[in-house]
Structures are given as C-alpha cells and as structure tokens.
N, C-alpha and C positions, 0 to 999 in steps of 0.2 A: 497470403502474403502480408496483408495488413496486420493480421494477428501476430505473425512472427516479428515484424518490424516494431510493433508496439511493445511486445514482450521484451525484445532486445533493448529498446530505448529505456523502458522502465527499469529493468534490472541493471543495465550499464550505468545509467545516471545515478541510481542509488549507491552502487559500489564505488563509482568514480568520486562522487561527493564524499563518501566515507573515507576513501584513501587520500583524497586531497586534504581533508581535515587533519589526518595523521601527518601529512607532508608539512602543512603550515604550522602545526603545533610543534613538530620536531625542529623546524627552522626557528621558531620563536624561542626555543631554549638552547639554541646554538648547535644543534645536531645537523650535520650535512646529510643530504639524501642522495644516495648513489643513483637511483633510477626511479622513474614514475611511468607506469604503463597504462594506457587506455586500451582495454581489451586484454585477452590472455592468449597464451599459445605462442607460435612462431612470430618473431618481430618482423613487421613489414617495413617500418621506417623508424629512424632514430636520429635525434639531434641533441647536441650538448649545449646546455644553456645554464649559466650561473652554477656550475659545478654539478648539475644533475643531468642524467641522460633521460630525455623524454622519448618515450616509445609509443608507437601505434602497432598493436598486435592483431593477429588474424581473427580471433574469435571475439565478437562484440558482446561478450556476456560478463563484463566486469572490468577489473583492473587490479593493480597492485602497486605498492610502494616498497622500495628496498632501503631499509634503514640499517646503517652499520651498528655493530655491537649487539645484534639480536641473536647471534649464534656463536659457538665456540670458534676460536682461531685455530687453524690447522697448519702444522708445519709441513715441509716437503716430505718428511718421512711418515706423515700421517698422525703424528702426536697431537693431541688436543690440548689447548690451553684456554684459560679464561679470556674472554674478549676484553680488550683494553681501549676501546674507542666508542664513539657515538653513544648509543643508548646505555651501554655498560658503565659509562662514567657518570651517568645522572644519578642524583639522589632520588628517593622514593617519590616525592610529590611531583617533580617535573616529569618523571617517568610515567606516573599515573596519568598526568595531563595529556601526554602524547598518546597513550593507549586509549583513553576515554574520548578523545576528540572525535573519532569517527562515529561513535554512538551519538554524541551531541549533534553532529552534523546531520545524521539521519533523522533525528528528532526535529531539528529545525526545518529541514526540507519537507518532512511529513506534515508538519504543522502548516507550512505555506501551501502545500498542495491541497490539503484538506480545506483550508480557508478559501482557496480558489474555487474548489468544487462547490462549497457552500454558497459562495457569492453567485455562482452560476445557477445552482439548484438549491434554493433555500430549504427545501424539504429534507436535505441531508443533515440539517442541524439536529434532527432527532437522534442521529447517531451519537452525538456528543452529550446527549441528555438535556439539551436546551428545549424550552417549551416553544413549540411551533404553533402559531395562530393561523387558522384557515379563514380567509376572508371571503371565500366564495369558490366558484368553479368556472372552468372554461372548457370548451370543446377541444380536446386534443386531436381527435381524428374522427372522420365520418366514413362509415363503411360504404364503398361504392354499391349502388343499386339498392340501398336500404331505404326504410321509411323516412329516416332523418334527411337523407339526400333529397328525396322527393318533396319533403316539407320545406326545404330551403335552408336547413342548418348547415353551417360551414365550419371547417376546422379553424380554430383561433377565436371563435365567438366567445365573448364573456357572457355568462348567464347572470343577468340582473335579477330575474325572478322566474320561478316555475309555479304555476297555479297560485300565484299571489304570494308565494314564500320568497322573501327577499334574500339575496346573497346566499343561496343554499350551498352547503358543502356537497362533495360528491355522493356521500351516503344519502343525503336528503333527496337529491335528484333521482337516485336509484329507487328510493322508496316511492316517489311519486310515479315513476314509470311502472313500477310493479302494481300499485294499488289504485291509481286514479281512474275515473271514468272519462277524463278529458285532459289533454296536455296543452297548456297555454304558456308559451315561453316569451319572455322579454329579454332580448339579447343586445349586447353592445358590439357593434361591428364598425371598425374604422371611425370610431367616435360618434356613430349614429345609432339610435335605438331602432331595433327591428322586432316587430311583434309577429309571432307565428303561433298557430293553434290547429289542433286536430282532435277528433273523437278518438278515444283510446279504450281498448285496442282498436286498430283499424277494422273496418267492416269486413266480416268474414274470418277475422283472426280470433284466436282464443288465447287466454292467458296461460303461461307468461309470454307476452309478445316482445319481440326484439325491436328496439328503436334504431339501433345501428350506430351508436356513438361511443367513443372512449372519452372519459371525463378526467380532467386533471384538476387538482386542488390549486387554488390561487393563494399563494403564501407571500407575505411581504418580503421584499428583498432585504438582505442584510449587508451592511458595509463590510469591506474587507478587513478592517482593523478589529471590528467586533468579532467577525468570524475567526480571525487569527487568535484572539485571546481565548475564545471557546475551544479552538483546535489545540492550542498549547496546553490548556488545562486537561483536555481529554487525553492527550498524549501521555501525561503523567499519570492520570487516573487509571489508565488501561494497563499499566505495566504489570501489576500483580495478576490480572486476568490472563495476560499473554503468557506469563511465566507458567501459570497453571496449565494453560493450553498446550505449551510445548512439552511439559512434563507428561501430561496425560496422553498427548498425541504420540510421542515417541514410546511411551510405555505400551500403548495399544499396538504400535507397529511391531514391538518385540513379542507381545503375547498373542497377537492375532485378533484382539478384540476390535469391535466396531468403534470407530472414532473419526470425527470430522474436524478435529481441532487443528491439525497440521496438514498443509497442502504441499505436496512435492511438485516437481516440474510439470507433470501432467495436469495436476489440479490448477497450478498457476496459469498454464496456457489456456485451460478451459475458462477460467475466470476472465482472462484478458480478452478472449474471444467474445464472451458475453458482454463485457464492458464496451468494446469497440462497436458492437451492434447498437448499444443504447445511446452512446454519445460521448462527447469530450468530458463532460462533468463526471460521468461514471469512470472513465479512464483515470482522471485525476484522483478520484476517490480511491480507486484500487492502488494507484501508485503511492498514495499517502499511507495506506494500510501496509503495503510492502515495506516502506521506509521505516515505519514504526516497528514492524516485525523484525526487520534486519537489525535495527538498533537494540531491541530487547534481546534478540537471540545472541548477539555478540556480547551482551553483558553476562550471559550465563557462565558460571565458574568452571568451564570445561577447558582444559589445556588445548592450546591451538586457537581459541577464540580470544578476543580482547579481554573478556572477563577472566579467563583462565590465566592469561599473562599478568593481569593485574593481581590476581590471587597469589601467583608464585613470586611476583616482585615483592609483595607485602610479606610473604613468608621469609624470603631472603633478608629483608630489612629487619624483621623481628629476631631471627636467629643470629644475625650479625655476620654471616658468612655465606658465600654463594654455594650452589650445588656443585658437584663434581663437573669438570668440563664435559660437555656433551649430554649430561643427565637431564637438564631442562629441555633440551631439544627432543630427547626421547619421550618426555612427558607430553610435549606438544604434538609429536608425531602420533602417539597413541590416541590423543584426543581427537586429532583430525581423522584418523582411521575410524574411530567410533562414530563421529558425526557423519562421515561418508557412508558408513554401513547403515546408519539409521535412515539416511536419505534414500539409499538404494531400497531398503525395506518399504518405505513409504511409497516410492515410485512403483515398486513391484505390485503392491496392493492396489494402487490406482490403475495400473495397466490391467490387472486381473479384473477389477470391477468394470473397466471399460470394455473389455472383450467379452465379458459375461453378461453385458447389458444392464 
C-alpha cells in the first residue's frame, strides 16, 4: 500500500506541476483555460473559478489542462475549420512559451527535490559529479547477537579511531577487521569517548571473521542553496544522456535487445518500492529523477508531446500557413499511439522478465 501511495504521489505531483505550468503560462499571455484536472478519468468533483473549471478525477495518476485553440473547430455538420481562439491566435514565441512551460516546471521541481535529498543525504552529491569528502565513519547498524554487540558497540557510534588510525573511512575499517590481530576502537557516543578492544579474530574463530556491523561514511552536510545550484547544473548536463537513453531504450523495446535505459510502469513501481524501504531521501531522489525524465521526454520532437507540438508550431510559422484543418491533430494522434505502443512494449518486457525470474 505504501508503495502504491508513494508511486501515485510522485507521478501525480510531477504531472500536475507540469500542467499547472502550462496553465499559468497560458494565462500570462492572455489565453483562457477551459479546465484543469487533478487526476484522470471520470470526474468526481468540479467547481468553476475565474473562468476555469477545476476538476478532481478518479485516477490519481496525473492530470491535464484544456486549452482552447489546440484542435480544429467542428461545425454541427462535422465540417472542420481552423481554430480561431486561444492558442491558435498566438504568435510563435508566446505559443512556444506555453508549450515549454511544463518542461521548465519539471526541471525546477526536479532540482528542488534533488537538492532536498542531497541536504538529507550528502552522499547523493556524487550523482551530480560533485566531489564528496569522507570525514570518517559511523556505525549504521549492529547485528543482534554479533561480536560487536557483545563488545558494546552501538548503532550511531562515531568511529574516532580503529587501531590508532584516526577518522578512518569505511574501507579502512573493513581492512582493519580483515587483517588485524587485535581491534581497538575509540568511539564517540553522545558526546563522550568510549574505548573498546578485543583480540581478533575471537578465540576459536578463523579468518575471515564477522564483527557484525554496518558502516556508513561520515560526509559533511551541504547547505540547501549549494545543493540546489549543483542540482540545477546536473539537470542541464544530463539532458543529452537522457535523450540517448530514451532513444536506445525504445529502440531496444522494438528490436527485443537487452536494455535498461528506459523503465516502464513495472520498473517504476519496483524502484519506488526499493526507495520507500531505504528512506525519505531515496524517495526524493527518485522523484527528482522522474521529474527530470518527464521533462526531457516531453521535449522529444514526437507529435503529441510538447516537443512535437513546438516542432509543428515552428513549421507552421516558417511555411506561413497552417496545416489543413484536422491534419495537425492526426499527427499528434499518430505520435501518441506510437508512444503508447512503445510503453506497452517496455511493460511487456518488464512483465516477462518478472515472471521468468
């Protein structure tokens, strides 16, 4: 249940922020918005406010915004005409602003989420390419019934030294446990020094012996604004890599080749499940990656996506005349069908891998 709720919250927040940005950008250039929905599917509740119908829909897996002028106008007899309102009346630059606003919103939200995760777990800074300095180690967990528990080591103890080695990193602690003839710890517990020692390995034990501790690196905390600047730079730097990942991932889905670049619904739920077991910082990290991915994916020049709409709007501006009434909608419909087919292929492969172990 927790995994499902977390997955719905991550996905819905990413989509709603994306659509809210379209809404605000449209209003900023004078385009009225007919409807804004949180969730998709059957409408559960609706209310009119400032010319927009605000909806709460059944399935909490996204949302949408209804902008006038995005499709052909239809007469009562079914005749199609060019739209003459809303988005259709905008010049190219204002139209591109409305279309790209959702991508910008996902980039900003992703940067804030990643910065929050880095503030909570400074080790995540490695993801952005920042240099992480390890200042020592602490005991993350003590295995019940282990030699460490009998010795008096506790979770949360900071390792000041082991066998005289000051402020050792996790690897240095492991090296001492593997090769030393005796273990002498100096620990910091609740502001007080604690000294513990034991022959190693214990009497009657042979190498390699297990001490029974999990060690975490002690990394300096990073301020939120520093983390935000690193996150924002990372979000821009990762765009080419994500584009290559989408192309190779969808290509592999079509050809049947092995590829882990693109995750479908099953893969996303699996990652959410793993993140919720680790902790809030991991959930925020995953949410940040999903927002960056959603933003980059929508930039792809595929009809039906924001990037495809921007491409067709640019083509119309260059040629100086619109497509035939309904033709642009056909392009977008074909693009959406293509994207859905690729998602189905990715999901099928994920389910096949799941059931075949």
